N, C-alpha and C positions, 0 to 999 in steps of 0.2 A: 578419735574422740578423747577428750580429757577424762582421766580416771582418778577419783579421789582415793584416799587410803582405805576406806571401807570397801570400795569396789575391788581394789587390788587384793585385799585380804580374802574376799570371797572368791576371786579368780584364782588366787594361789591355791586355795583349798580344792577348788574344782579340778585344777590341772595337776594335783599331787601325784597321780599315777605315772606321769611322764616328766616330773620335775627334774629328775637326774639327767634325762636326755635333753631337756630344754636348756639346762645349765651347760651341757657339752656343746649344744648348738650355739649358745651365746659366745662361748670361747672361740668357735670357728668363725663366727661373724666378725669378731674383733681382731682376728689375725691380720697382721700386716704382711703383704707379700714383699719379696725381695725387690728393691728398687721403687717401691710405692712412695709417691710424693707425700710429704708430711701433711700437705693440705688435704689430700684425699683421706688420710688417716684421721685427721681432725674432724673432717666432715662426716665420716662414717660413725665415729664415736658420738658426735653431736646428734645424729639421726637416731642411733640406737638408744641413746640416753633420753630421748624426748618422749618416751612413754610407749603405749601399745601393750596389749594384753597377751600377745603371742598366741592367739586363738587359732590362727591358720596353721602355723607349724605344729601346734598341739594336735590338730585334727590329722595331720600327716603322720605324726608319731603314733597316734592311737589306731589309725587305720593299719599302719604297718605292724603294730603290735598285735592287733586282732588276728593277723594272719602269720604271726611268728616270723616276720622278715628279719634280715640281718640288722643288728643294732646300729652298726657303723653306717650302713647304707641309709637307714632310716634317719639318722642324725644329719647326714648330708642332704637328704631330701628336705628335711625341715629347714635347714639353713638356706637352701635354694628358694623355698617358698617365702620365707621371711625377707630375704634379700630382694627378691622380685617385688614383693609388696612395698618395701622401702623405696626401691627405685621408681616405682610408679607414682608414689607420693611426691617425690622430688619433682618430677615432671608435671604432675597435677597442680602442685602449688605454684609452679612457674606459669603454667597456662592460665590459672585462675587469679594470678597476681596476689596470692594469699601471703600475708606477712606473718601470720600466726597459725600454728597447728597444735592442738592440745594445750593452748596457752603459752607455747614456746615459739620464739622467732624461727621462721622457716629458713632454709638455706638461701633462697633467693632474696630474703630480707637483708642478708649479710653480704652476699656475693653478686657479681654481675650475671646477667642472663646466660652468657656463653659459658662461664665457669660452672654455673648450676646445671646446664644441659650436659656438659662433659662429665660432671660428677654422676649424674643420673645414668649416663651411658656406661660409665665404669662399673656402677653397681649392677646394671643389667648383665654385664660381662661376668662379674663375680658370681651372680646368681646362676648363670649358665655353667660356670665352672663347678659350682657345688652340685648342680644337677648331674653333670658328667661323672662326678665321684660316686654316684649310685651304681655306676657300671651297667646301666640299663638303657639301651637304645630306645626302648618304648617310653621310658620316663622322659628321656630327652625330647622325643617327639611330642609328648603331651605338654611338656614345658613350652616348646616352641609354638605349638598351636594355641596355647593359652595366651601367650604374649601377643600373637597376631589378633586374637579375639579382643583383647584389651585395647590395643592400638586402633583397631578398626572401629571399636565402639566410641573411642575418643574422637576420631575423625568424623564419624556419623553424627555425634553430638555437636561438633564444631560447625558442621554445615547444615544442621537441621534448623527448621523454624520452630523454636521452642514454644511459641505462642499457639501452634497447632498440634502440639504433642498429644498423642493418644495414649490410652492405657497400654495398648500393645507396644507402642514405641517406648514407653516408660519401662516395661518389663524387659524389653530387649536391652535397654541401656543399663539397667542394674545387673542384668546377667553378665554383660561384658565388663562392667566396672567392678563388681564384687563377687557375684556367684561363681564366675569362671575360676577365680582363684581358690575358692573353697572346693570346687569340683576337682581342680588340679591336685590339691592336697589330699583329698580322700581317695581319688582314683589312683594316683601314683603310689600312695602308701600301700594300697591293695595290690598293685602290680608287683611290688617288691616281694610280696609274700604269697599271694593267692595264685592258685592254678586254675580256678574256675572263672570263666568269662562272666557268668551270671553274678558271681560275687563282686567282680570288678565293676560291672555295670551298676549294681546296687549301691556300691560305695560312691560312685560318681553321682548318682541320684541323691544320695544323702548329702553330699557336699554342695551340690547345686541348690537344693531346696533350703538347706540351712543358710547358705549365702544370700539367697533371695530374701529370706526373713530378716537376716542381719541388716541388709540395706534398707528395707522398708522401715524397720525400727529406727535406724539412724535418721531417716527422712522425717519420721514422726517427731523425734527429739528436736529436730530443727524448729518445730512449732511449739512444743510444750516444755522443752528443756530450759536450762538457764545458761547464760553465756559462760559462767565460771565452771560449769560442769561439762559442757560440750566443747569448750575450748575455742568457740567462734561466736560471732553475734547471732542471736536468735533471729530466724527469718532470713538468713543469708541466701538461701536458695531462691526465695522470692525476689530478693534484691538483684540476683543475677538473671532473673527471668526464667529460672529453672522450675518447671512444673513437676512436682513429685506427687506421689499417690494421694496424700491428704488434700492437696490443692485440686487435683483432678476430680476427686470425689465431690468437693465443694462446688467446683465450676459446673459439673454435670447436673447437680441438684439446684443450682442457682444461676442459670445462664443469663438472667436479666439484671443481676446485681451490677450497679454502675461501676463499682470498684473492680469487678471481674472484667468488664468492658475496657476500663482504663488499663488494666494489666495486660490484656490481650492486644491492646493498641500500642504497647511499648512504653507504658508509664511506670514501669517497675522501680524507677529511680525516685519517683514521687514518694517521699517518706510518709505523708499522711495517708495516701492510698494504700501503701504497703502495710502500715500499722492497722488501719481499719480492717483490711483483708485478713491480716494475721489473727486479729481478735475474732473475726467472724468464723474463720476456720476452726479456731480453738473451741468456740461455743457450739459448733455444729456436731453432727454425728460422723464427720469425716475422719476424725482421729480414731474413734473406736472401730469404724469400718476398715481402716487401714491396718490396725492392730489385728483385727479378725483375719484379714488376709495373711498377715505374717504368721498367725497361729496355724492357719491352714497349711502353709508351707512347712512349718515345723512338724505337724502331724504326718505330712507326706514323707519328710526326711526320716522320721522315726520308723515309719512303716517299711521303709527301704531296708531297715536293719533286721527285719523279722526273722530272716533265716540265719542270722549270724550266731556264732557260738556265744553263749552267755559267759559273763566274766567281768572283771574290772574295767577292761577297755571298752566293752560294749556299754556298760553302765555309764561310763563317763561320756561317751559319744551321745547317749540319750540326754545326759545332764547338760551338755554343751548346747544342744538344740533347744532345751527348755530355757537355759540362761539367755539365749539370744533374744527371746521375747520378754523376759522378766527383768533384764538389767534396767536400772535407773527408775523403775516404777515401784 
């Protein structure tokens, strides 16, 4: 999502407790390996410069810090999380044929599909290399399992009939797409420092619930945001025939709306139908109902931290959960 200078300033303040480690992570992300082709170096720089708030790696660093994990291992984990996220975006943009992300040309807007796929593959390998630098087999296992969840979710979405998507299917999809990455960051950070399985499970829950809320808010912004702020056309999910939580709320409440029938019959490319439906969803209670669900997830995320030791890291983890539902509003 595109972020303006005001949001960046607020995020910088929020992540101040791990700013030094985030800076160290950035350095690792931009390192060129011996023999690395200049095209891969240029592509990596382009992707890392294209924005992003680094919330996922910050969660990893905060979780690791909460349990006094080794600083170097924590930075390696953060780099693994951010590089994995970047690699998934490269493939997502290619699959979606997206030419812009955060208002900046995507890699596949500039390169051929095969070069874009290979670059994404290279970034996945770099992410795995960073994960290995944590010197934790368990972290490597969590990393691999998360990647499988993400890819399985993409395949499930590819072969699903989006017109019949249920709420259950929606929540499964956003868990695979977004929440699994937050869960990886929080759980793996705890693994590096915690000895209690209960604490590790609690951190995983915090990450999963925060990630669910994060994606729901992103989906809400697709209806009520502006193109210059979200970095893509408003209503792009509807255009792709993708039914997110606001649309599902509206469809359940208005099953006889002719525009709903048109959408479910495959007329999402009809601009007039799409615009009318967009306005109807905005005017309904679907937006607030979706935000209420996101707030429920945030409350659950924060409750998962109830047994954690008080301090700056815990305070910031709470603040990140709140930020997830407050951003852009």
